[in-house]
C-alpha positions as CSV (number, residue, x, y, z in Angstrom):
1,M,22.3,-36.8,-3.2
2,D,18.6,-37.7,-3.5
3,F,16.7,-34.9,-5.1
4,S,13.3,-36.7,-5.3
5,W,12.2,-35.1,-2.1
6,N,9.5,-37.7,-1.7
7,L,7.1,-36.0,-4.0
8,D,3.6,-37.5,-4.1
9,R,3.8,-39.6,-7.3
10,D,0.0,-39.6,-7.7
11,A,-0.2,-35.8,-7.5
12,S,0.1,-33.4,-10.4
13,R,3.4,-32.1,-9.1
14,T,2.9,-28.5,-9.9
15,P,5.6,-25.9,-9.9
16,R,4.2,-24.7,-6.6
17,E,4.5,-28.2,-5.1
18,V,8.1,-28.5,-6.3
19,A,9.0,-25.1,-4.9
20,D,7.3,-25.9,-1.5
21,R,9.1,-29.2,-1.2
22,L,12.4,-27.5,-2.1
23,E,11.8,-25.0,0.6
24,Q,11.1,-27.7,3.2
25,A,14.3,-29.6,2.2
26,I,16.4,-26.4,2.6
27,R,14.9,-25.4,5.9
28,A,15.1,-29.0,7.3
29,G,18.8,-29.0,6.5
30,E,18.5,-31.7,3.8
31,L,20.0,-29.1,1.4
32,P,22.6,-27.0,3.3
33,A,23.5,-23.5,2.3
34,G,25.9,-23.5,-0.6
35,T,24.6,-26.8,-2.1
36,R,24.8,-26.7,-5.9
37,L,21.6,-27.9,-7.5
38,P,21.7,-30.1,-10.6
39,A,21.0,-28.7,-14.0
40,Q,17.2,-28.1,-14.6
41,R,17.0,-30.9,-17.1
42,D,18.6,-33.4,-14.7
43,L,16.4,-32.1,-11.9
44,A,13.3,-32.6,-14.0
45,E,14.3,-36.2,-14.8
46,A,15.0,-36.9,-11.1
47,L,11.6,-35.5,-10.1
48,E,9.8,-37.0,-13.0
49,V,8.3,-33.7,-14.1
50,S,8.7,-31.5,-17.2
51,P,11.6,-29.1,-17.6
52,R,9.0,-26.3,-17.8
53,T,7.7,-27.3,-14.4
54,V,11.2,-27.2,-12.9
55,E,11.9,-23.8,-14.6
56,R,8.8,-22.3,-13.1
57,A,9.5,-23.9,-9.7
58,M,13.1,-22.5,-9.7
59,A,11.7,-19.0,-10.5
60,E,9.4,-19.3,-7.5
61,A,12.2,-20.5,-5.3
62,K,14.4,-17.6,-6.3
63,R,11.5,-15.2,-5.6
64,R,11.2,-16.6,-2.1
65,G,15.0,-16.0,-1.6
66,L,15.8,-19.8,-1.4
67,I,18.4,-20.0,-4.2
68,D,20.9,-17.9,-6.2
69,A,21.4,-18.4,-9.9
70,R,25.0,-17.4,-10.8
71,V,25.8,-17.0,-14.5
72,G,28.4,-19.6,-15.6
73,R,28.5,-21.2,-12.2
74,G,25.1,-22.8,-11.5
75,T,22.2,-22.6,-9.0
76,F,23.1,-22.6,-5.3
77,V,21.1,-22.9,-2.1
78,R,21.1,-19.7,-0.1
79,D,21.6,-19.3,3.7
80,V,18.1,-18.9,4.9
81,I,16.4,-18.3,8.3
82,G,15.5,-21.1,10.6
83,P,13.1,-24.0,10.1
84,L,9.5,-23.6,8.9
85,R,7.0,-22.9,11.6
86,A,4.3,-25.5,12.0
87,V,1.4,-23.0,12.3
88,P,-0.6,-22.3,9.2
89,V,0.1,-18.8,7.8
90,G,-3.0,-18.0,5.9
91,P,-4.5,-18.7,2.4
92,A,-2.0,-16.7,0.5
93,L,0.9,-18.6,2.0
94,G,-0.5,-22.1,2.6
95,P,-0.6,-25.0,0.1
96,D,-2.9,-24.7,-2.9
97,G,-6.5,-25.5,-1.9
98,D,-5.8,-25.6,1.9
99,A,-8.0,-23.6,4.2
100,A,-6.3,-21.3,6.6
101,T,-6.9,-21.7,10.4
102,D,-4.5,-19.0,11.6
103,P,-4.1,-16.2,9.0
104,A,-0.8,-14.4,8.6
105,I,-0.2,-11.4,10.8
106,D,-0.5,-8.5,8.3
107,L,2.0,-5.7,8.8
108,G,2.1,-4.9,5.0
109,S,-1.5,-3.7,4.2
110,N,-2.4,-0.3,5.3
111,H,-5.8,-1.1,6.8
112,T,-7.1,0.5,10.0
113,F,-8.7,-0.7,13.2
114,V,-12.3,0.0,14.2
115,L,-12.8,2.2,17.3
116,P,-15.3,1.2,20.0
117,L,-17.1,4.5,19.4
118,E,-17.4,3.7,15.7
119,R,-19.0,0.3,16.6
120,E,-21.5,1.9,18.9
121,G,-22.0,4.8,16.6
122,L,-22.8,2.6,13.7
123,K,-25.4,0.7,15.7
124,R,-27.1,3.9,16.7
125,T,-26.9,5.4,13.3
126,L,-28.3,2.4,11.5
127,R,-31.2,2.2,14.0
128,A,-31.9,5.9,13.4
129,I,-31.8,5.5,9.7
130,A,-34.3,2.6,9.9
131,R,-36.6,4.7,12.1
132,E,-36.4,7.9,10.2
133,S,-36.1,6.9,6.6
134,D,-38.3,5.1,4.2
135,L,-35.7,2.6,3.0
136,A,-37.9,1.5,0.2
137,E,-37.5,5.0,-1.2
138,A,-33.8,5.4,-0.5
139,P,-31.8,5.9,-3.7
140,A,-30.1,2.9,-5.1
141,G,-27.0,5.1,-5.6
142,L,-25.8,8.6,-5.6
143,D,-24.4,10.5,-8.5
144,R,-23.5,14.1,-7.6
145,G,-24.2,13.7,-3.9
146,G,-26.4,16.7,-3.1
147,E,-26.7,17.2,0.6
148,H,-24.1,14.6,1.3
149,V,-21.5,16.7,-0.5
150,S,-22.7,19.9,1.2
151,V,-22.1,18.3,4.6
152,A,-18.8,16.8,3.4
153,W,-17.6,20.3,2.7
154,T,-17.8,21.3,6.4
155,W,-15.4,18.4,7.1
156,L,-13.1,19.1,4.1
157,E,-12.8,22.8,4.9
158,A,-12.0,22.0,8.5
159,N,-9.1,19.9,7.2
160,G,-7.7,22.7,5.0
161,Y,-9.4,22.3,1.6
162,T,-11.0,25.2,-0.2
163,R,-14.3,25.6,-2.0
164,D,-13.1,28.5,-4.1
165,G,-13.4,27.4,-7.7
166,A,-13.8,23.8,-6.7
167,E,-16.5,21.1,-6.4
168,A,-16.6,17.8,-4.6
169,R,-17.9,14.5,-5.7
170,L,-18.5,11.2,-3.9
171,A,-16.5,8.0,-4.8
172,T,-17.0,4.5,-3.4
173,S,-13.3,4.5,-2.3
174,A,-10.0,6.3,-2.9
175,Q,-9.2,3.7,-5.6
176,H,-12.5,4.4,-7.3
177,G,-11.7,8.1,-7.3
178,L,-8.2,7.7,-8.6
179,L,-9.1,5.3,-11.3
180,G,-12.0,7.6,-12.4
181,I,-9.5,10.5,-12.6
182,L,-7.1,8.5,-14.7
183,M,-10.0,7.4,-17.0
184,A,-11.0,11.0,-17.4
185,L,-7.5,12.5,-18.0
186,V,-5.3,10.0,-19.7
187,R,-5.3,10.0,-23.5
188,P,-3.3,7.9,-26.0
189,G,0.3,9.1,-25.9
190,S,0.0,11.1,-22.7
191,G,2.0,10.1,-19.7
192,V,1.4,10.0,-16.0
193,A,4.2,11.5,-13.8
194,H,5.1,10.2,-10.4
195,G,7.9,10.6,-7.8
196,D,9.8,8.1,-5.8
197,S,6.6,6.6,-4.4
198,L,3.9,5.0,-6.5
199,F,1.1,2.8,-5.2
200,P,0.8,-0.5,-7.2
201,G,-2.8,0.1,-8.0
202,V,-2.0,3.4,-9.8
203,R,0.9,1.7,-11.6
204,S,-1.3,-1.1,-12.8
205,A,-4.1,1.2,-13.9
206,V,-1.8,3.4,-15.9
207,E,-0.1,0.4,-17.6
208,R,-3.5,-1.0,-18.5
209,L,-4.5,2.3,-20.0
210,G,-1.4,2.0,-22.2
211,S,0.1,5.3,-20.9
212,P,3.8,5.7,-20.1
213,L,4.9,6.3,-16.5
214,V,7.3,9.3,-16.2
215,A,9.5,9.4,-13.1
216,I,10.3,12.7,-11.5
217,D,13.6,12.8,-9.5
218,E,13.3,13.8,-5.8
219,D,15.5,15.3,-3.2
220,E,15.0,15.5,0.6
221,Q,12.1,17.9,0.2
222,G,10.2,15.9,-2.4
223,P,9.9,15.9,-6.3
224,R,12.3,18.5,-7.7
225,P,10.6,21.3,-9.7
226,D,13.5,21.4,-12.2
227,A,13.1,17.7,-12.8
228,L,9.3,18.2,-13.4
229,E,10.0,21.1,-15.8
230,A,12.5,18.9,-17.7
231,A,10.0,16.0,-18.0
232,L,7.3,18.4,-19.2
233,A,9.7,19.6,-21.9
234,R,10.3,16.0,-23.1
235,H,6.9,14.4,-22.6
236,S,3.2,14.9,-23.0
237,I,2.0,14.5,-19.4
238,A,-1.7,14.2,-18.5
239,C,-1.2,14.6,-14.7
240,F,1.2,14.2,-11.9
241,V,0.0,11.7,-9.2
242,L,1.6,12.1,-5.8
243,S,1.0,11.5,-2.1
244,P,2.3,14.8,-0.6
245,T,1.7,13.7,3.0
246,L,3.1,10.4,4.2
247,A,4.2,8.9,0.9
248,P,4.7,5.1,1.3
249,L,8.5,5.3,0.9
250,R,10.2,6.8,4.0
251,N,6.9,8.3,5.1
252,R,8.1,11.4,3.3
253,T,6.0,14.6,3.5
254,L,6.5,17.4,1.1
255,T,7.6,20.6,2.7
256,E,5.4,23.7,2.5
257,S,8.0,25.4,0.2
258,R,8.2,22.5,-2.1
259,R,4.5,22.3,-2.4
260,R,4.3,25.9,-3.5
261,E,7.2,25.4,-6.0
262,L,5.4,22.4,-7.6
263,V,2.1,24.4,-7.7
264,E,3.9,27.2,-9.6
265,V,5.2,24.8,-12.2
266,A,1.7,23.3,-12.5
267,R,0.2,26.7,-13.1
268,R,2.9,27.8,-15.5
269,R,2.7,24.6,-17.6
270,E,-1.0,24.0,-17.2
271,L,-0.4,20.7,-15.5
272,L,-2.9,18.9,-13.3
273,L,-1.7,17.6,-10.0
274,V,-3.5,14.6,-8.4
275,E,-3.2,14.6,-4.6
276,D,-3.8,11.3,-2.9
277,E,-4.3,12.2,0.8
278,D,-5.6,8.8,2.0
279,D,-3.3,8.5,5.0
280,G,-2.3,12.1,5.8
281,I,-5.8,13.3,6.6
282,V,-5.6,12.0,10.2
283,L,-2.6,14.1,11.1
284,E,-3.3,17.0,13.4
285,E,-0.6,19.2,11.9
286,R,0.4,18.9,8.2
287,P,1.3,21.3,5.5
288,T,-1.3,23.1,3.4
289,P,-3.1,20.7,1.0
290,L,-2.0,21.2,-2.6
291,Q,-5.7,21.8,-3.5
292,A,-5.8,24.8,-1.2
293,L,-2.7,26.3,-2.9
294,A,-4.1,25.9,-6.4
295,P,-7.7,24.8,-6.6
296,E,-7.7,25.3,-10.3
297,R,-4.8,22.9,-10.9
298,V,-5.3,20.2,-8.2
299,I,-7.6,17.2,-7.9
300,S,-7.6,15.8,-4.3
301,V,-8.9,12.3,-3.3
302,V,-9.7,12.1,0.4
303,E,-10.9,8.8,1.9
304,T,-12.9,8.7,5.2
305,S,-11.6,5.3,6.4
306,K,-8.3,6.5,7.8
307,A,-9.9,9.3,9.7
308,F,-13.4,8.0,10.7
309,A,-16.0,5.4,9.5
310,S,-13.4,2.6,9.3
311,G,-14.2,0.2,6.5
312,S,-16.7,2.4,4.7
313,R,-14.1,3.3,2.0
314,L,-16.2,6.4,1.1
315,A,-14.1,9.1,-0.5
316,Y,-14.5,12.7,-1.6
317,V,-13.0,13.9,-4.9
318,V,-12.3,17.6,-4.8
319,A,-11.6,19.1,-8.3
320,P,-11.8,22.3,-10.3
321,V,-15.3,23.1,-11.4
322,G,-14.6,22.7,-15.1
323,L,-13.4,19.1,-14.7
324,Q,-16.5,17.7,-13.0
325,A,-18.2,16.5,-16.2
326,D,-15.1,14.6,-17.3
327,L,-14.6,13.2,-13.8
328,A,-18.2,12.0,-13.6
329,N,-17.8,10.1,-16.9
330,G,-14.5,8.6,-15.7
331,Q,-16.0,7.4,-12.5
332,R,-19.0,5.9,-14.2
333,V,-16.7,3.7,-16.3
334,V,-15.6,2.1,-13.0
335,A,-18.9,2.3,-10.9
336,W,-22.1,3.9,-12.1
337,S,-22.9,5.4,-8.7
338,V,-21.9,5.5,-5.1
339,P,-24.0,3.5,-2.6
340,W,-26.3,5.7,-0.5
341,L,-25.9,4.0,2.9
342,P,-22.1,4.7,3.5
343,A,-22.6,8.3,2.3
344,E,-25.6,8.7,4.7
345,V,-23.7,7.3,7.7
346,A,-20.7,9.6,7.0
347,T,-22.9,12.6,6.6
348,R,-24.7,11.9,9.9
349,W,-21.3,11.4,11.7
350,I,-19.9,14.7,10.4
351,E,-23.1,16.5,11.4
352,S,-23.2,15.0,14.9
353,G,-19.5,15.6,15.7
354,L,-18.8,11.8,15.9
355,A,-16.4,12.1,13.0
356,A,-14.3,14.6,14.8
357,R,-14.3,12.5,18.0
358,A,-13.2,9.4,16.0
359,V,-10.3,11.3,14.5
360,R,-9.1,12.4,18.0
361,E,-9.4,8.8,19.4
362,R,-7.7,7.4,16.3
363,R,-4.7,9.7,16.8
364,A,-4.4,8.6,20.4
365,E,-4.5,4.9,19.6
366,L,-2.0,5.3,16.8
367,A,0.4,7.1,19.2
368,R,0.1,4.1,21.5
369,R,0.9,1.8,18.7
370,H,4.0,3.8,17.7
371,D,5.2,3.6,21.3
372,L,4.7,-0.1,21.2
373,A,6.7,-0.4,18.0
374,R,9.6,1.7,19.4
375,A,9.6,-0.4,22.6
376,L,9.7,-3.7,20.7
377,L,12.2,-2.7,18.0
378,G,14.3,-0.8,20.5
379,G,18.0,-1.4,19.8
380,L,17.4,-2.1,16.1
381,L,16.5,1.5,15.4
382,G,19.1,3.7,13.7
383,P,19.7,7.4,14.4
384,A,16.4,8.3,12.6
385,G,14.4,5.9,14.8
386,L,10.9,5.1,13.4
387,I,10.2,7.7,10.7
388,G,6.8,9.2,10.6
389,P,4.5,11.2,13.0
390,A,2.9,9.3,15.9
391,A,-0.6,9.8,14.4
392,A,0.3,8.0,11.1
393,H,-1.0,4.5,10.3
394,T,2.5,3.5,9.2
395,A,6.1,3.8,10.4
396,W,9.2,3.6,8.3
397,L,12.1,1.6,9.6
398,E,15.5,2.0,8.0
399,L,17.0,-1.5,7.8
400,P,20.5,-2.2,9.1
401,A,23.0,-3.4,6.5
402,P,23.1,-5.8,4.8
403,W,19.4,-6.2,5.0
404,T,17.0,-5.2,2.3
405,S,13.2,-5.1,2.5
406,L,13.1,-8.1,0.2
407,D,15.2,-10.1,2.6
408,V,12.9,-9.1,5.5
409,E,9.7,-9.8,3.4
410,R,10.9,-13.4,2.6
411,G,12.2,-14.1,6.1
412,L,9.0,-13.0,7.8
413,R,6.9,-14.9,5.4
414,A,8.3,-18.2,6.8
415,R,7.3,-16.9,10.3
416,G,3.7,-16.2,9.3
417,I,4.1,-12.5,9.0
418,H,3.2,-10.5,5.9
419,V,5.1,-7.3,5.0
420,A,5.6,-5.7,1.7
421,A,9.0,-5.1,0.2
422,S,9.7,-1.4,-0.5
423,T,10.0,-2.3,-4.2
424,R,6.2,-2.6,-4.2
425,Y,5.8,1.1,-3.6
426,A,8.7,2.4,-5.6
427,G,8.2,4.4,-8.7
428,R,11.5,2.9,-9.9
429,P,11.9,-0.5,-8.1
430,E,15.7,-0.6,-8.8
431,R,16.0,2.5,-6.6
432,A,13.9,1.3,-3.7
433,P,15.4,2.3,-0.3
434,D,16.6,-0.3,2.2
435,G,13.8,0.3,4.6
436,L,10.4,-1.2,5.6
437,R,7.0,0.4,5.7
438,I,5.4,-1.1,8.8
439,C,1.6,-0.8,8.8
440,L,0.4,-0.5,12.4
441,G,-3.4,-0.2,12.0
442,G,-4.6,-3.5,10.4
443,E,-4.2,-5.9,13.4
444,T,-5.3,-6.2,17.0
445,E,-2.8,-5.0,19.5
446,D,-1.9,-8.6,20.5
447,R,-1.3,-9.7,16.9
448,L,0.6,-6.4,16.2
449,R,2.8,-7.1,19.3
450,R,3.5,-10.7,18.0
451,G,4.3,-9.5,14.5
452,L,6.7,-6.7,15.7
453,G,8.4,-9.2,18.0
454,E,9.0,-11.6,15.1
455,L,10.5,-8.7,13.1
456,A,12.8,-7.8,16.0
457,E,13.9,-11.4,16.4
458,L,14.6,-11.7,12.7
459,L,16.7,-8.6,12.5
460,S,18.6,-9.6,15.7
461,G,19.4,-13.1,14.4
462,P,22.3,-14.5,12.5
463,F,20.8,-13.7,9.2
464,R,21.6,-10.1,9.9
465,S,25.3,-10.6,9.2
466,A,25.0,-13.3,6.6
467,R,26.3,-13.4,3.0
468,S,25.9,-10.8,0.3
469,W,22.8,-11.1,-1.9
470,D,22.1,-10.3,-5.5
């Protein structure tokens, strides 16, 4: 069999090019499922590339789900989905250097849509700021926040947070707030605890700080208090980072009783809990924030984008009074100050009531999108249906056997759809559940409909009952 695949002999023939050509050959039927590939050295000779190039290309092909490497038996072509689509699928998926003309439909990034009232509100607010403010004298940035924080407290208290023994700071985003917290709290040798869910940005930051990650086992209610006690007995733990409302895996929300149990452990063991409420803040009904249960033990990060002021990224960091100096220093390592304009816009929207209106309209639009997802995925839904409240930006889909989220991620990639495998959000990737976190807020309704339709078609197709995977 010819394994040259008509590679451009004048090109550099990078590992990416070899992997792309292999994928094309497989999907075009040139290399049927079950085909055993030559040894890497023989393949390198046939392609006139280095063995290292082939090694890296095969690693990329395995990552895409194109091949299986079986110890003692060789490397085989897997049964994959349909031919490649002709449409470009965006810069991350296109050939190196190619400009995208039709970006991938993104169901994997938890962005949010901009409401019409936000567009109009922003126009009016910016005009008012220009009329009423001497922009030449506007601060370049904000440190403590002053009146902006005072107004923020009216919104925070309306959403269940308490000022007793606590102060709030501004942050440029939730990520800025979380990284500043880690910079302030983590010391050499101290670990960071987490549950089943862990956002990749937090994982990356903790690893770069040289701190160990300490996994806390969960049950159906959330992280187990006895598992946290056991971990504290074995490890020095700087803080426990968790998303108590709508964690990325299974859209799990900690029960009220479990929140109180974890707070009691934190009080008894003098542990700081870091509460990331980026997505849960938009819910009309949710359990009491951890911060309200133990303001002296909890640091909360609350971003405005998922509730109102889409795209502003402004966040509020609510923490015990005695920690504010350390948190300020931690935040300044990341960004010296917070831009004045987003804080001014958010402040005016809270004062005028536009923020509250935006939250109500966002809930209604998200409910419509959940209805759309249920209608399009219909018969593919198991007994649990789509997991997550209708006001959430995400829905969790339990995948039918033998599918895994990695299978779906790779299959949809070929169709121009981006989703993220559950391993991306797993505290322990080897324990990632066979489900898919579908992000409903980042696309227009038309593109969302197309993306969900592709997902339904994929899960309904022959790949659903295909071979077992590693």
